[in-house]
C-alpha positions as CSV (number, residue, x, y, z in Angstrom):
1,M,186.9,6.3,120.4
2,E,187.5,4.1,123.5
3,V,188.5,7.2,125.4
4,F,185.2,8.5,124.8
5,G,183.4,5.1,126.0
6,S,182.7,5.9,129.7
7,Y,181.3,9.4,128.8
8,L,179.1,7.8,126.0
9,S,177.7,5.1,128.5
10,K,176.3,7.6,130.8
11,I,174.1,9.1,128.2
12,E,170.7,7.4,129.0
13,N,169.0,7.8,125.9
14,E,170.1,5.5,123.3
15,A,169.4,7.9,120.5
16,H,171.1,10.6,121.9
17,R,174.1,8.2,122.7
18,T,174.2,7.0,119.0
19,R,173.9,10.8,117.8
20,M,176.7,12.0,120.0
21,R,178.8,8.9,119.1
22,E,178.2,9.6,115.3
23,V,179.3,13.4,115.8
24,L,182.5,12.2,117.7
25,E,183.5,9.5,115.2
26,W,183.0,12.1,112.3
27,V,185.4,14.6,114.0
28,K,188.0,11.6,114.7
29,N,187.8,10.3,111.3
30,R,187.8,13.8,109.5
31,F,191.1,14.9,111.9
32,P,192.6,11.8,112.8
33,H,195.7,13.6,114.2
34,M,193.8,15.4,116.8
35,E,194.2,14.0,120.1
36,T,191.2,12.9,122.0
37,K,190.2,13.2,125.9
38,V,187.4,13.7,128.5
39,A,188.1,16.7,130.4
40,W,185.7,19.0,132.5
41,N,183.3,15.9,131.8
42,Q,183.4,16.8,128.1
43,P,184.6,14.7,125.1
44,M,187.4,16.9,123.5
45,F,190.0,17.2,120.6
46,T,193.1,19.0,120.9
47,D,196.2,19.5,118.7
48,H,199.7,19.7,120.1
49,G,198.4,20.2,123.7
50,T,195.9,23.3,122.8
51,F,192.1,23.0,122.9
52,I,190.3,22.7,119.6
53,I,186.7,21.8,120.2
54,A,184.6,20.0,122.8
55,F,180.9,18.6,123.1
56,S,178.7,17.9,125.8
57,A,175.1,16.3,126.2
58,S,172.1,17.7,127.8
59,K,168.4,16.4,127.9
60,Q,167.2,18.5,124.8
61,H,170.4,19.3,122.7
62,F,174.2,18.8,122.6
63,S,176.6,21.6,122.9
64,V,179.6,22.3,120.8
65,A,182.2,24.3,122.5
66,P,184.9,25.8,120.1
67,E,185.9,28.8,122.2
68,Q,184.6,32.3,122.1
69,A,187.0,33.3,119.1
70,A,185.3,30.7,116.8
71,I,181.7,31.4,118.2
72,D,182.4,35.1,117.2
73,K,184.0,34.2,113.6
74,F,181.0,32.0,112.7
75,S,177.8,33.5,114.6
76,A,176.1,34.2,111.3
77,E,176.6,30.8,110.1
78,I,175.7,29.3,113.7
79,N,172.5,31.4,113.3
80,K,171.9,30.3,109.7
81,S,172.0,26.7,110.8
82,G,169.2,27.3,113.2
83,Y,171.3,26.9,116.3
84,S,170.8,28.9,119.6
85,Q,174.2,30.1,120.9
86,S,176.1,32.0,123.9
87,S,179.5,33.4,123.8
88,N,181.2,30.0,124.3
89,I,178.8,27.5,122.7
90,F,176.2,26.7,120.4
91,R,173.6,24.1,121.0
92,I,172.1,21.4,118.5
93,R,169.1,19.7,119.4
94,W,168.9,16.3,119.1
95,E,166.4,16.2,116.3
96,E,168.2,19.0,114.2
97,P,170.5,17.9,111.5
98,V,174.2,18.2,112.3
99,D,175.9,20.9,110.0
100,F,179.2,18.9,109.5
101,S,180.4,21.7,106.9
102,L,180.0,24.2,109.6
103,L,181.7,21.9,112.3
104,E,184.4,21.4,109.7
105,Q,185.1,25.2,109.0
106,I,185.2,25.7,112.8
107,I,187.6,23.2,113.6
108,Q,189.8,24.2,110.5
109,Y,189.7,27.6,111.7
110,N,190.7,26.8,115.2
111,L,193.6,24.5,113.8
112,K,194.9,27.3,111.9
113,E,194.5,30.0,114.3
114,K,196.1,28.2,116.9
115,A,198.9,26.4,115.2
116,D,201.4,28.4,117.0
117,C,199.5,28.6,120.5
118,A,201.6,27.0,123.3
119,S,198.5,27.2,125.7
120,F,195.7,25.3,126.2
121,W,193.3,28.2,125.9
122,R,193.6,31.3,123.6
123,K,194.9,34.2,125.4
């Protein structure tokens, strides 16, 4: 988690920083084989050099960015969890519970669908 230390230190609200750390630690503990890095000012997880998921903090929420294919696939589940979404991200308000089961499904989907992907982004 050291790789995310500088990013986390820039989140001024302590509760938000703690929440983001919790989510990032959960992903790292659940999927320890994934690589971690900060790119485009976002903590992200990759597998064999391909993008799997990223997160970013804002004032009212944090965003989850799993690429458009995963958003499309899980759109109904994202709505059911009460999260707002766009074509590339969904937003979890700081006071909302995190649906870790949904996060796990999305990450598993990206790992499976991108198992043979040789590029960073889907083509």
